[in-house]
N, C-alpha and C positions, 0 to 999 in steps of 0.2 A: 709668497705669491701676492701680487696686487689684487685688488677687489675684482677687476675685470676678469682676471684669470680664474678666480674662484667661481665667478658666474658662468664662465665658459665650461669649466669643469662640471658644475652643477647641471648645466644644460645637457652636456654629454651623458652624464649618469642618468638623468631623467629620460632621455631619448632611448637609451639602452634598456632601461627598466620598462618603458612603455612598449617597445618592440617585443620584449619577452612576454608581456601580458597579452599583446595581440596574437602572438604565435600560440600562447597557451589557450586563448579563447577559441582559435581555429581548431586546435586539437580537441578542446573540450566539446566543441559542437559535434564532432564525430563520436565522442565518448558519451554524449548526453543520453542516448538511448539505453546504453548499458547501465549508466548511473540511475536512470529512472526505473529500470527493471529491478535493480537492487533496492531502491527506496520503496517500490511498490510491493515487494515480497511480503511484508507484514499484512498488507491489505488483502492480498491473495490468500494468505493463511487464515485471516479472519473470515473471508468469504466462504470457507468450508462449513462454518457453523451458523452464519447469518448472511443476509444480503449486504455486501459492502463493496463500494466502488469509489473510484476517484472521479470527480466531476469537473468539467471544464465549462466555465460560466458563459463564454462567448466563443465566436468562431476563431478568433485570433489567440485564445488563451493557450492552446497547445503550443503554438509557435513561441509565444512569450515565455512559456515555461521552459522550453528547450533552450531558448536564448539565455534565460536566467541561469540554468544549470551550466551552460557553456561558460558564462561569466564566472561562476563559482569555481569551476574546474580551471579556468584560465588563471585566476588569481592564485589558486593553490599550486598549479604547476610552475608558475612564474615566481612564486615566493622565494625560492633560493636565490634566483638571479637578482630580484629586487633587494633582498637582504644583503647580498654581496656588494651591489652598487652603493647602497647606503653606507656600509662599513668602509668601502674603498674611498668614499668621499670624506668620511668623518675621522677615520683613524689617523691620517697624517697630521691632523691638528691637535692630537691629544698627546699627553706626556706618556712616558713608558709605563708608569703605574696605571694610568687611566686606560691605556690600550690593553694592558693585561687583564684588567677587570672587565672591560667591555667584551673582549674576546671570550673570556671565561664564562660570563653570563650568557653570551650568545650560544656558545658550544653546548652549554648545559640546558638552556631553555628550549632550543629547537627540537632535540630528541624527546624531551618531556612533553612538549606540545603535540608532537606527532603521536606519542604513546597515548596521550589523553584523547586525541581525536579517534584513534583506533578503538579505545575503550568505549567512547560514546557511540561509535558505529556498531559495536557489538551488543550494546544494551538497548538501543532505541527500539528494536522490535518488541522487546518485553514491555516497554513503556506504551507503545501503540496498542498492543493487545489488552493491557490492563485498563488504560483510559477508555478505550472503545468498549470494554466489557461492562462499563457502568450502564450502558444503554440496554433496555430490555431486548431479549432475543427476538421478539415479535417486530421490533422496529428495524428500519433500514439505516445503515451507516453510510451516508453520502458525504464524502470529504472533498472540500475544495482543493484542487491539485496544487495551486500556487501556495496556499496557506500551509498545506501539509509538507511540502518541500522546505518552506522556510522554517517550519517547526523542527524538522530533522536537522537542518543546517545549524540552527541556533543551539540545539541540544549537543551536537558534536563539538561546536566551538566552545560551549560552556565547559564541557568535559576537558577539552584541551587547556583552557585557561586554569581550570582547577588543578591540573597537574603541574602547571608552571607557577602557581601561587607560592610554593616554597622558595622559588628563586627570588620572587619579589620580597619575601620575608628577609632573605639574606641581603638583598639590596638595601632594604630599610635599615638593617643593622650596619651595613658598611657606611652609609651616609650619616649614621648617628641618630636615627629616629627611634629605633628599637634596640634595646640591649639584649644580650644573650640570656641573662637571667629573667628578663621580662617574658621572653619567648618560652622559656622552660616553665615558668610559673603559670602560663596560660594553657598548659597541656590539656586540662580538662575541657576548656572551651573548644580547643582544636578538635579533640576526639568527638565531642558532641556534634560539632558542625560537620565533620567528615562523615559520621554515621548518618546524620540526617540527609546530607547530600547523597550518600550512597543508597539510602533507602528510597529516596525520591527517584534517583536515576535507575534503580533496579527494583521496581515495585512488583517483582514476581513472587510466587509462593516459595521459591527456592532461596533460603537464607544464605546459602553458600555463594551465590552470585553477588550478594551485597558485600560479603567479606572479601571477595576477589577484587572489588573496587576500593573498599575501605582500607584494607591492609597496606596496599602500596602507597596510598595517600598518607597514612599515618607514618610509614617509614620515611617518606620524603620529607615530611615536617620534622621528624626526629633528626634526619640528616641536616636539615636547615638549622635546627637548634644547635647541633654539634658544631657546624661551621661557624655560627654566630659566636659561640663560646670561645672557640679557638681564635677567632678574629679579635674578640675583646681582650683576651689574655695577651695576644701579640701587641695590640695597641697599648695596653697597660705597661708592658715591658719597655716599649719604645718611649713612652712618656716618663717612666722611672729613670731610664738611661739618660734622657735629656735633662731631667732634674738633677741627677747626680753629677753631671758634667761639671768639672771645676771651673769656676769663674776666674778670669785673669786677675792676679794680685797687683797691688800698687807697685811692687818691685818689678814685676814683669813689664808693667806699663812704662816704668822709668827706663828699664834696659832697652825696651823697644824704641823709646824716644831718643835715647843716647845713641843707640846703634844707628838710627835713621840719620 
């Protein structure tokens, strides 16, 4: 395709992705009330033991918050369409091997990111209750609504990225930055990092909730290390086969010239 055709194709993909986001924002506007009720639930639970409320700093703050939630929902709902448009534009320009790796990473990363976001959504009420519990019972907990929603969204996204991080480890191995043995040797650092992250993400008195988040992350990193080792062995076999390939002898070169 000429450059102009590529630009037209890019414009078409961007328009479709933009329309998907707009439709998602419209749907998210109608869902914003339900989402806000779910996010507000830990504050309502906290209000049973102390005075705790969400605060709107100005007259337009409630509208701004609803619009922000609609934007978050719109991007989340339009995510599959946007990802498909990006893949449809990029895949035809890749080789067969590159397409296989890109599709494999995408198919693996998307469910893991969704699982991580679900895990973050399930643990954020514990974080809110524990962090708010540092204030004395005699004091009031008045939270800025916009800041509180941003805090919850960032926590959910961090959990999603944490679940996808083993995929990035495999990607670094494929491009030659990390070897499988290096990943295996750093298992102590990985376990400490996972336990610290799980303890921060689930700071409740129940230790079982921490292990419910830490064990899947450790298993994911173990799977990533196994994939990296298999990839390194396959790459080593290919390199050895290339090295053992017989070079053309002088007699073969002479016969090829005479035959020509």
